[in-house]
C-alpha positions as CSV (number, residue, x, y, z in Angstrom):
1,M,156.3,61.3,-103.5
2,N,159.2,61.5,-105.9
3,I,161.3,64.7,-106.0
4,S,163.6,65.6,-108.9
5,F,166.1,68.4,-109.0
6,A,166.7,67.8,-112.7
7,P,165.9,70.4,-115.4
8,L,162.1,70.4,-116.1
9,D,160.8,68.0,-118.7
10,F,158.1,69.0,-121.1
11,D,155.1,68.0,-119.0
12,A,156.5,69.8,-116.0
13,A,157.1,73.0,-118.1
14,Q,153.6,72.6,-119.5
15,F,152.1,72.4,-116.0
16,L,154.0,75.4,-114.8
17,S,153.0,77.3,-117.9
18,E,149.3,76.5,-117.5
19,E,149.3,77.3,-113.8
20,T,151.2,80.6,-114.0
21,G,150.1,81.9,-117.4
22,I,153.7,82.4,-118.4
23,D,154.9,80.3,-121.4
24,F,157.8,78.2,-120.1
25,R,157.5,75.5,-122.8
26,R,160.4,76.8,-124.9
27,T,162.7,77.5,-122.0
28,D,166.0,75.6,-121.9
29,F,166.0,74.5,-118.2
30,R,169.4,72.8,-118.8
31,H,171.1,76.3,-118.7
32,P,173.0,76.8,-115.5
33,S,170.9,79.9,-114.6
34,W,168.0,77.6,-113.7
35,F,167.3,75.7,-110.5
36,C,164.3,73.3,-110.9
37,V,162.3,71.0,-108.7
38,T,159.5,68.6,-109.8
39,A,157.4,66.7,-107.2
40,R,155.3,63.8,-108.5
41,R,153.1,61.2,-106.9
42,D,154.2,57.6,-107.1
43,D,151.9,57.2,-110.1
44,G,153.9,60.0,-111.9
45,S,151.1,62.6,-111.7
46,M,152.2,66.1,-110.9
47,M,152.1,67.6,-107.4
48,G,154.2,70.7,-107.9
49,V,156.9,72.4,-110.0
50,L,159.5,75.0,-109.1
51,A,161.6,76.9,-111.6
52,C,164.0,79.5,-110.3
53,E,166.0,81.6,-112.7
54,F,169.1,83.6,-111.6
55,K,168.4,86.9,-113.2
56,T,171.7,88.4,-111.8
57,S,174.5,87.1,-109.7
58,F,172.5,88.0,-106.6
59,D,168.8,87.8,-107.5
60,V,166.8,84.7,-108.3
61,H,163.2,84.8,-109.6
62,F,161.0,82.1,-108.1
63,S,158.1,80.6,-110.1
64,T,156.0,77.8,-108.8
65,A,152.8,75.8,-109.4
66,I,151.4,73.5,-106.8
67,C,148.4,71.3,-107.0
68,D,149.0,69.2,-103.9
69,Q,150.2,71.1,-100.8
70,R,151.8,67.9,-99.4
71,C,154.8,68.4,-101.7
72,M,155.7,71.5,-99.7
73,S,157.3,69.7,-96.8
74,R,159.6,71.6,-94.4
75,K,162.5,69.4,-95.4
76,L,162.0,70.1,-99.1
77,L,161.6,73.9,-98.6
78,S,164.7,73.8,-96.4
79,T,166.7,72.1,-99.2
80,I,165.4,74.5,-101.8
81,F,166.1,77.7,-99.8
82,T,169.5,76.4,-98.7
83,A,170.5,75.8,-102.3
84,L,169.2,79.1,-103.5
85,F,170.7,81.2,-100.7
86,S,174.1,79.5,-101.3
87,Q,174.3,81.8,-104.3
88,A,171.5,84.4,-104.1
89,V,171.3,87.4,-101.8
90,R,167.6,87.8,-102.5
91,I,164.7,85.8,-104.0
92,T,162.0,87.6,-106.0
93,A,158.5,86.2,-106.5
94,L,156.0,87.9,-108.8
95,V,152.4,87.0,-108.1
96,H,149.2,87.8,-110.1
97,P,147.1,90.2,-107.9
98,D,144.0,88.1,-108.3
99,N,145.6,84.8,-107.2
100,L,144.9,85.1,-103.5
101,T,146.0,81.4,-102.9
102,A,149.4,82.2,-104.4
103,V,149.7,85.4,-102.4
104,E,149.0,83.5,-99.2
105,Q,151.4,80.7,-100.0
106,T,154.1,83.3,-100.8
107,R,153.6,85.0,-97.5
108,R,153.5,81.7,-95.6
109,M,156.9,80.9,-97.0
110,G,158.3,84.1,-95.6
111,F,158.3,86.4,-98.6
112,V,157.7,90.1,-97.9
113,Y,155.5,92.3,-100.0
114,E,157.7,94.9,-101.8
115,G,155.4,96.5,-104.4
116,F,153.0,96.5,-107.3
117,M,154.4,96.2,-110.8
118,R,152.2,97.5,-113.6
119,L,152.6,95.2,-116.6
120,G,155.5,93.5,-114.7
121,V,155.0,90.0,-116.1
122,E,156.0,89.6,-119.8
123,G,154.9,93.3,-120.3
124,T,151.3,92.2,-120.3
125,R,150.1,91.6,-116.8
126,D,150.3,93.3,-113.4
127,A,152.1,91.6,-110.6
128,L,152.6,91.9,-106.9
129,M,156.3,91.8,-106.1
130,F,157.5,89.8,-103.1
131,G,161.1,89.4,-101.9
132,M,163.0,87.2,-99.5
133,L,166.4,87.7,-97.9
134,R,168.2,85.0,-96.0
135,S,167.2,86.7,-92.7
136,D,163.5,86.3,-93.7
137,C,163.7,82.6,-94.5
138,R,162.2,80.5,-91.7
139,F,163.4,77.3,-93.4
140,L,167.1,78.0,-92.8
141,P,168.9,77.0,-89.7
142,G,169.2,79.8,-87.2
143,F,166.2,81.7,-88.4
144,D,165.2,84.4,-85.9
145,P,161.8,86.1,-86.5
146,A,163.0,89.2,-84.6
147,R,165.8,89.7,-87.2
148,A,163.5,89.3,-90.3
149,S,164.0,92.3,-92.5
150,M,160.5,93.7,-92.6
151,R,157.1,93.4,-91.0
152,P,154.0,93.1,-93.2
153,L,152.7,96.5,-94.3
154,N,149.2,97.7,-94.8
155,I,149.4,98.8,-98.4
156,G,145.9,99.9,-99.0
157,G,143.1,98.5,-101.2
158,F,143.9,99.8,-104.7
159,H,144.9,96.3,-105.9
160,G,143.0,94.1,-103.4
161,L,146.0,93.1,-101.2
162,H,145.6,93.7,-97.5
163,S,148.2,92.9,-94.7
């Protein structure tokens, strides 16, 4: 596996766009507001892409597309979250309500469900909003589950997500 922390190249942006339904192909990932990771197999084929944009000085939005779970090693996740939390206070992930695989992956990483956003993605699609604070991140040294900010909530069935 080959990991790159460089700005996304076109095929990585294309893959992220296809998997998320958000058009990242014209995004300038060289801008300092972006933190990017690309994981490829030794033959160059895609395993996963991460693009995080600092929306404010304290909040980074987390977008990812993964086709091979083996790229999500504890060591890589620790590196990613250490880098993000060196600047961010919180990380926000918006997930399509019907993408149950992404919902489960987001929760496994330690994100906490925070709400339902009507037309919250590009003004055209609904989204489940998840957030993570440093205290929620199991990939950082000193993580204590007892100090995590919130426990999962039972939020009802109006959009198909159950805790």
